[in-house]
N, C-alpha and C positions, 0 to 999 in steps of 0.2 A: 504495500499500499503505500504511496507516495501522498505527498500533498494536496495534489490534485483531490484525491478522494477523502481528506481531511476536511476539518474546518480549516480555515486561514491561517497560516501562521502569523501573517500579520498582525491579527486581533485576538491570539489566544493569550497572552497574557491579560489583557482585558478581559476575555472569556473566563481563566482562571479566577481574577479577583473579585467578579462579577458570582461565581458560586463560591468561592469565600466569605464573603461579606455577611451573609446573613447565620455563616455556620458557629458555633457554640463551639463546637469540638472539631478539630481537622488532624488530622490523621497522615504521615507521609510514610510510604513503605515501598520495598524492591522484593526481587526475588530470593528463595531461600539458597542459600549457600554465597551470600551476598558477597559483593567484590568491589573493587576502587573504583567502577562506572558508577551502578545503580547506586550503592553507599553513598560516595561523596558527592554524587550529583544531588543527594537527598540531603546532604550538611547544606551545599549552596542555595538549595530552593528554600529549604527553611529558614537561612539567613536572612534572605532575598525577602520572604514574608514576613517576618518580624520588623523588618526596616520598613514594610510595609504598613505596619500595625496589627497583622493578623498571627494568632500563636498558633503553632503547628507543633506537634509532637512527632518523631519518629519513631515507627514501632517494628522491633526488631525479634528477632528468636532468641533473644538473650545473649548476644553475642560479644565476642571479647572486640571492641572496637578500638583498642590500644594502639593498633600500628598507624592510625591515623592521627595519634595525637600531633605531630609533628605541624599539623595546619594551624594550629595555635588556638583556636576556636571550641568552645566547649557545647557541644549539639546537646538538643533536649533528646533525650530517648531514653524510651519504656521497652520492656520486654511483653510481648503480647499474651496475653492473659485471656481463657475461653470465656466468649462472653462479651467480650470487649466492644463497644459500640464507638462510632464518631458520624457527624452531620456529613463530612466530608472527607473521603479517602482519596491521595493522589498516587499513583502505582506510576514508578519510573521502572524503565528496565524490563518490562514484563508485560506480556498481555493476555497471559493465559493464568487462570485459576489454578491449573496443575502445577504451577511453578511456583507457588504462594506458599504451599505446606498449610499449616493450621491458619494462616493470616487470612485466607479465602473466604472464612467466614466474618472477618472485620469487613472485607471489600463488600459481599455480597449483601450483609445486613446495612450496608451505610446509605444513607438518604440520598447523596451525592455520589460519583465516582469519576473521578479524572484519571486516565490513562496517559504514559506520555513514554514513547519508547521507539527502537530501530531496529528490532529483530522482524525476522518473517512473522507473520500471523501465524499462531499455532493451535492446534484443536482446543477445544473447552476453553474457547476466547471470553476474556472479562466482558460484562456489558457495562458498556461507561456510558456517562451522560456527555461524555466531552472527552473524543481520543486525538490524538495527534501520535500516527505512527508513519516513519518514513524512515525506511532503510539505507538512504543514500548518507547517513550520517554514522561518524567511526564509531561514536559515542553517543548516549542518551546528554552526558555533559555536554559535549556540543551541539547537540541539539537546544538545549535550555538556552545555553549560549544566544543561539539564535532566535529564541523566542525574547529574551530578554533586555537583547543587545542595548537597544535605543535607551533602557531604562538605568544602565550604567551609568551611562554620563553624568546623573544627577548624584551619583553617590561620591561619598569621600575619596581620597585614593587608597586609604587604609582598605574600606570595604569594596573598591573596586579590586584590590589586589587578592582578599580573599575570596570572591567569587573566580576572580581569574586562577587561582591555584589549585582550586577544586576541580575546574573544567580541565585544567594543564594534567591533571591527576587522572581523571577520567581517559584522557587520551594515551598518558603512558600506560593505562590498564589494556586498554582494548585496542592497541596497535603494537604492544609491547615495544613501549618506547621505538615507536615510529619505525617498526622492521615488517608488519604483517602484510600482509595482500590489501587491507584497507586504507595503507598509507597513502594517501594521494595528495594532489597541491592545494586541494581545499583543507587538508589537515594541516598543511606547512603554513597555509595563510591563516588558519584560526590562530595555530601557536604562537605565528609572529604578534596577530593581534594582542593576545593574552600576554606576553612580555609586556606589551606595551602600558597594560593594564598593571602589571608588578608582577606577575609570575618569574622565578628565577630558574630557570629550566635545570643548571647543575644542582642546586640544593636541593628541589622535587625528585630527581632523578633519584638520588643519593640517598635522600630520605626513605622513598618507596620501593625502588628498584634493587637497593644495594642494603639494604639494613639488616641482613640476615644475623642469626646468631651462630657459633659453633655446633651446636644442638639441632641447627636446621640445615647447616652445610652437610654436618653427616648423614642427616635425614635423605638429603638430596643424594650424596655420594650411595649410601644406600640401595635407592630406588634406581639410580643408573646403572647398578651392578646387576641388574635384573633383566637390564634391554635383552631383547629375543628378537631375531629377522622372521619377518615368515613373507610368502610369495615372491621367492625370486629377490630376497632383501628388499622389497618396494614398500613393507608393512613392517612398524617396530611397534611392539609391545612393551610396556616396564609395568609395574606394581611396586604397590607401598603396603604391606601389610600392618595389622596391627601392633605386632611383634617390634617391627620397627619403630613406629610410634614411640612404643614404651621404652625402649634402650636407648632411644634419642631425646624421650621426654620433653616431646613439642609438639603442640598443636600444629598439624599441618595448614589448617584453614585459616592462619594466622601469617603465612608469608604465599611468595609468588607462584604461580602455578609452574610446577616441573616441567610443564611440556616445553617451556622457553629454551630449555639447557639441551634439547636435542632435534631443534627446529632446523638446526643447520647440518643435519646428516646427509649426506650423499646418495642420491640416489632414490630416495622415497616418495613414495605417493601419497602413503597418510602414518599416523602415529596415534596412539593411544594409551592413555594410564589409568592404570585402575588404582583406585585408592580404597582403601579399606576402613570404612570410618565405624562400622558393628560388627560384629561378630556373622562375616557373611553376607555383609551389605556393602558392595560396591559402590563408589563415586567413578563416573568414567568420564575422561575429559579426550574429546576426538579430535583432530587438526589432522586437514588435506588441503593442498596448495588445488586440488586438480578435481576432489569429487565432492559431492554434496553429502557433508556427514550430515548436516541438520535432518535429513530425510532418515539416516540410520538412528540417529538421537530418539528422534520424535516417536518413532517404532515402539519404545520402551518408556513414553511419557514422559521424555526431555525437549529439550529444544536449543537454540543459540542462531546461531549463523551458517551460513553455506559452509563457510571455509573452517568453523570453530564451535562447536555445540558438544552440550554434556547431557548426560543420565544418570539414572541409579537404576541399580539393578542386583537383585537378592539370589546366593546359588555359590556352588564353588567357583573358586577362580577358575578353573580349568571349562568348565562348563560354558562360563561367560566367555571367555576368551575364542573358544569356537563358535558360539554364534555371531560372536562379532566378527571374526575374520571371514567367516562364512556370508555375513552382509557386505563386508567390505569387498571380496571377491567377487560378489555378484555384481555391486555398483563399478568395479573395473572393469568386469567382462559387459556391461552394458555400455560402457564409455566409448 
């Protein structure tokens, strides 16, 4: 879906404020397993709403958000509790109830719902009173910048800088520091604008992309040691099980995705990272420059982008690997 199928992006900010004005309670949320795009975009939107006189709360799954502390502001965040309601819920970086986890109840029960996203529309789409979904944006933070760019000029330099730094982090996250296939001229043009607003590329890169503990690096090392190649070495699998997590004493969700460490392996057409979060419950990250991995992820209730998607599967690692390998081989054959 593009902006031709949505509401007019030029009036989107005004439309959001009109929905927010009568709301007593406003919640901002994003997908499960939140990342540096959806969550940091939520920080930026919440702060901008506060400057506009609206009180909004970010609702999470009680995640540890300490990895974003370098941004300097303390967002208003609460963990979701069953039965919680809101007059207005704004969903960022997600368009499917299936990717909200328990917070799907919060969204479905809200009086009004806004969806702002840059992913392909997935199964079980969220019913929204106002939706803007456009896949041409590299991150949902980039989309937010397009929506509120004209309003930034009225802010102080300090407030502009905070919003710009948040958006820059969303670009770092979803372009993998400007190395993914979604990095185009528009991404660099936006990055230049953000620097003019006060974002400091080197500091943000070091704070977000290079801020790993020794335990986290051991975790990455243990994961890389599991690399196996399939189908004429065109498909790479690697995994992290609970034993590795416990031995390294880390929370894998708190640092960068392991897939970026193997994206430079020669000859690959696809790579998959399997991470065990609970006994027998595996979080999969699929990447490919040539295959539509979003189609594969969607078969298992996941989603994302054509070249970068994820899903969760239950079962033995060997069984899950076999299913995904068959899916990838079939996709390669069809291609």
